C-alpha positions in Angstrom: 0.0 0.0 0.0 1.2 3.5 -0.8 0.3 6.7 1.0 0.9 10.3 -0.1 1.1 13.0 2.5 0.8 16.6 1.2 2.5 18.9 3.7 4.8 16.1 5.0 7.4 18.6 6.1 4.9 20.4 8.4 3.8 19.7 11.9 1.0 17.2 11.5 2.4 15.7 8.2 5.7 14.8 9.8 4.0 13.2 12.8 1.7 11.2 10.5 4.7 9.9 8.6 6.3 8.9 11.9 3.2 7.0 12.9 2.8 5.1 9.6 6.5 4.2 9.5 6.5 2.9 13.1 3.0 1.5 13.4 1.8 0.4 10.0 4.3 -2.2 8.7 4.7 -2.5 4.9 3.0 0.8 4.1 5.1 3.0 1.8 5.2 6.7 2.6 5.5 9.4 -0.1 5.5 13.1 0.7 4.6 16.1 -1.4 6.8 19.1 -0.6 7.8 22.3 -2.4 11.4 22.3 -3.3 12.1 25.2 -0.9 10.2 23.7 2.1 12.4 23.3 5.2 13.1 19.6 6.0 13.9 19.8 9.7 10.8 18.0 10.8 11.6 15.0 8.5 15.4 14.8 8.6 15.2 11.7 10.7 13.1 9.8 8.2 14.4 11.1 4.8 16.0 7.7 4.1 12.6 5.9 4.8 10.3 8.0 2.6 10.0 9.1 -1.0 9.9 12.9 -1.3 8.1 14.2 -4.3 8.8 17.9 -5.2 5.8 19.7 -6.5 3.2 22.4 -5.6 -0.5 22.1 -5.1 -1.0 25.3 -7.2 0.9 23.7 -10.1 -1.5 21.3 -11.8 1.1 19.8 -14.0 3.4 18.8 -11.2 0.5 17.3 -9.2 -0.6 15.3 -12.3 2.9 14.0 -12.9 3.4 12.8 -9.3 0.0 11.1 -9.0 0.2 9.5 -12.4 3.6 8.1 -11.6 3.1 6.9 -8.1 -0.7 6.3 -7.9 -0.9 6.3 -4.1 -3.8 4.3 -2.5 -4.4 6.9 0.2 -3.8 10.6 0.0 -3.6 12.6 3.2 -4.2 16.2 2.1 -2.6 18.2 5.0 -0.8 21.0 3.2 -2.3 24.5 3.8 -1.7 28.0 4.7 -2.8 27.4 8.3 -2.0 30.5 10.2 -5.3 32.4 11.0 -3.6 35.8 11.7 -1.7 35.7 8.4 -4.9 35.1 6.5 -6.1 38.6 7.5 -3.0 40.1 5.9 -3.0 37.8 2.8 -6.5 36.6 2.1 -5.9 36.0 -1.6 -2.8 33.9 -0.9 -4.6 31.9 1.7 -7.5 31.2 -0.7 -5.1 30.2 -3.5 -3.1 27.8 -1.3 -6.1 26.2 0.4 -8.9 26.4 -2.1 -7.2 26.3 -5.5 -4.6 23.8 -4.2 -7.4 21.4 -3.0 -9.4 21.9 -6.2 -6.3 21.0 -8.2 -5.7 17.8 -6.2 -9.3 16.7 -6.6 -9.4 17.6 -10.3 -6.2 15.6 -11.0 -7.6 12.6 -9.2 -10.9 13.0 -11.2 -9.0 13.2 -14.5 -6.9 10.1 -13.7 -10.0 8.2 -12.5 -11.9 8.9 -15.7 -8.8 8.0 -17.8 -7.5 4.9 -15.9 -9.9 4.0 -13.1 -7.5 5.5 -10.4 -9.6 5.5 -7.2 -7.7 6.5 -4.0 -9.1 7.4 -0.7 -8.5 11.2 0.0 -8.5 12.8 3.4 -9.4 16.4 3.2 -8.3 18.2 6.3 -10.7 21.0 7.2 -10.8 22.8 10.5 -13.0 23.6 13.5 -12.5 27.2 12.4 -15.4 26.7 9.9 -17.8 26.8 12.8 -16.7 30.3 13.9 -18.7 32.0 16.6 -20.7 29.1 18.2 -23.5 29.9 20.5 -23.7 28.6 24.1 -26.6 26.2 23.3 -24.6 24.7 20.4 -21.8 23.1 22.4 -20.5 20.5 22.2 -20.3 21.2 18.4 -21.6 18.5 16.1 -20.9 18.1 12.4 -24.4 19.6 11.6 -23.6 22.9 13.3 -23.9 25.9 10.9 -20.7 27.5 9.5 -19.9 31.1 10.7 -16.3 31.5 9.6 -14.6 34.3 11.4 -11.4 34.7 9.3 -10.3 34.4 5.7 -8.6 31.2 6.7 -11.9 29.8 8.0 -13.6 30.8 4.7 -10.9 28.9 2.8 -11.5 25.8 5.0 -15.2 26.0 4.4 -14.5 26.0 0.6 -12.0 23.1 1.0 -14.5 21.1 3.0 -17.3 21.6 0.5 -15.1 20.8 -2.5 -14.4 17.4 -0.9 -18.1 16.8 -0.6 -18.9 18.1 -4.1 -16.3 15.8 -5.7 -17.8 12.8 -3.9 -21.3 13.8 -4.8 -20.5 14.5 -8.5 -17.7 12.1 -9.3 -17.6 9.6 -6.5 -14.1 10.6 -5.6 -13.6 8.9 -2.2 -13.1 12.0 -0.2 -13.3 11.9 3.6 -13.3 15.2 5.5 -12.2 16.0 9.1 -12.8 19.2 11.1 -9.9 19.1 13.5 -10.0 21.1 16.7 -7.0 22.6 18.5 -4.1 20.2 18.5 -0.5 20.6 19.5 2.8 18.9 20.5 6.5 19.0 19.6 7.3 20.6 16.2 4.2 22.9 16.4 5.0 26.2 14.6 5.9 29.1 16.9 3.0 31.2 15.5 0.5 29.0 17.2 -0.5 29.8 20.8 0.6 26.7 22.7 3.9 26.6 20.9 4.4 30.4 21.1 4.0 30.5 24.9 6.2 27.4 25.3 8.9 29.0 23.2 8.8 32.3 25.1 9.1 30.4 28.4 12.1 28.4 27.1 13.7 31.6 25.9 13.2 33.2 29.4 14.8 30.1 31.0 17.7 30.4 28.6 18.2 34.1 29.3 17.2 35.0 25.8 14.1 37.0 26.8 13.1 39.2 29.7 10.7 37.3 32.2 7.6 38.5 30.4 5.3 36.4 28.3 3.5 38.4 25.6 -0.1 37.2 25.0 -3.2 38.0 23.0 -6.8 36.9 23.9 -6.7 34.6 26.9 -10.4 34.1 27.2 -11.0 31.9 24.2 -12.2 28.5 25.3 -10.5 25.5 23.5 -10.5 21.8 23.7 -6.9 20.5 23.3 -5.6 17.4 21.6 -2.1 15.9 21.3 -0.9 15.5 17.7 0.1 11.9 18.3 -3.6 11.1 19.0 -4.6 13.2 16.0 -2.6 11.2 13.5 -3.9 7.9 14.9 -7.4 9.3 14.3 -6.4 10.1 10.7 -5.3 6.6 10.0 -8.5 5.1 11.4 -10.4 7.6 9.3 -9.0 6.4 6.0 -9.2 2.7 6.9 -12.6 2.5 8.7 -14.8 5.3 7.6 -17.2 5.4 4.6 -16.4 7.8 1.8 -18.2 11.1 1.6 -18.5 11.6 5.3 -17.3 14.3 7.6 -16.1 14.0 11.2 -15.1 16.3 14.1 -11.8 15.2 15.7 -10.7 16.8 18.9 -9.6 16.3 22.5 -11.4 16.0 25.8 -9.6 18.5 28.0 -11.3 22.0 27.7 -9.9 25.2 29.2 -9.3 28.8 28.3 -6.1 29.9 26.6 -5.2 31.6 29.9 -5.6 28.4 31.9 -3.4 26.6 29.4 -0.8 29.3 29.9 -1.0 28.8 33.7 -0.2 25.2 33.2 2.9 26.1 31.2 4.0 28.6 33.8 3.8 25.9 36.5 6.2 23.9 34.4 8.7 26.7 34.0 12.1 26.6 35.7 11.9 30.4 36.3 9.4 31.9 38.8 7.7 35.3 38.8 7.2 35.4 35.0 4.9 38.2 34.2 2.1 38.1 31.6 1.5 41.1 29.3 -1.2 41.6 26.7 0.3 42.7 23.4 -2.4 44.5 21.3 -0.7 43.3 18.1 -1.6 39.7 19.1 -5.4 40.4 19.2 -7.3 39.3 16.1 -9.9 41.5 14.3 -12.4 38.8 15.2 -11.8 35.7 17.4 -13.6 32.4 18.1 -14.7 32.3 21.7 -15.5 28.6 22.2 -14.4 25.5 20.4 -15.7 22.4 22.2 -16.3 19.4 19.9 -18.6 16.4 19.9 -16.6 13.5 18.5 -19.3 10.9 19.0 -19.9 10.3 15.3 -16.2 9.4 14.8 -16.1 7.3 17.9 -19.1 5.2 16.8 -17.3 4.2 13.6 -13.7 3.8 14.8 -13.7 3.5 18.6 -11.1 6.3 18.8 -10.5 8.2 22.0 -7.6 10.4 22.9 -5.1 8.7 25.2 -2.4 11.3 26.0 -2.9 13.7 28.9 -2.7 17.4 28.0 -0.2 18.0 30.8 2.1 15.5 29.2 1.6 17.2 25.8 2.6 20.6 27.3 5.6 19.1 29.0 6.8 17.6 25.8 6.3 20.8 23.9 8.2 22.9 26.5 11.0 20.3 26.4 11.1 20.7 22.6 11.7 24.5 22.9 14.1 24.0 25.7 16.2 21.9 23.4 15.9 24.5 20.8 17.5 27.1 23.1 20.0 24.5 24.3 19.4 25.1 28.0 22.6 23.8 29.7 20.9 23.2 33.0 18.3 20.9 31.5 19.3 17.3 31.2 18.4 15.8 27.8 18.2 12.1 27.0 21.1 10.5 25.2 21.9 11.5 21.6 20.2 14.9 22.4 16.8 13.5 21.5 13.5 13.8 23.3 11.8 10.3 23.4 8.1 10.3 22.8 6.8 6.7 22.4 8.2 5.3 19.2 9.3 8.7 17.9 12.5 10.8 18.5 12.0 14.5 18.3 15.1 16.4 17.3 14.4 20.1 17.2 16.9 22.5 15.6 19.4 23.2 18.4 22.2 25.7 18.8 24.8 23.6 17.0 22.5 23.1 14.0 21.6 26.7 13.9 25.2 27.7 13.6 25.5 25.6 10.4 22.7 27.5 8.7 
């Protein structure tokens, strides 16, 4: 069996590749990546995967890759996924997420009509499609109305509905997920859990004054570990019927401020101050994201298994390693062991080589 992961160099894509390689024997992993994409997240598996250079906005490169390799399963994870950036560059966000997804589905349709190519395609949408949810609408089910609160969310609504439309019209075996807040090692520093963790690690390393800059701390989120997320994705493509959509999310709900307090308790420096930075406040923000995952559970039996405190500890360790904190004892070979996976963030020595 062959799998293709778009966005394999990213946060979730690299974890999904780790999961397949360690937990699904005999499954070949291919990854779609732009030639200029940084490979730090997949350096440890480059000899175990086939990296295909292409771009979702380049129809010809997509067709060449899919026609040559014909993967049985496509995990479409590549996206412009930063909500704040979408306000600054809405057109670029729509091009990457909507046009890119349309190109992928259209290539599969073309190959299906020409040569009966019929892969399973996971379309990764987002909980952001639900936008401002009312109090009587939580936990959020898949039938909840869309109220997208950002250009990014609009792009994910379109991506979601494209997956449904290609199933309806062409019987392309698309499965859609609406993923709620998820995090863990390798999470990009622009995302709230990782940003706070990086700031704390920088403070511990003496690289930042003892002040954590924050935005809106009142937003209510349900958090999930990325390692649980990728297990859910595998169950999705192997157990769920085509054409369906599923919420996927954690079970531990708290405000962003409460999450920050958990991180501060893990910090090695006391008396860290918290300061609101107006630049970090969005023009509009989602106030509550609490999912119902019962539909997915009934089909797959999936439940999260990793405690959020353990997730935060691993994420903070990841950024401590980044800053090469001398007082912090790392496991042998300068790796952070997480189950079957070794996380090797870019450390001081590696940064000097760049």
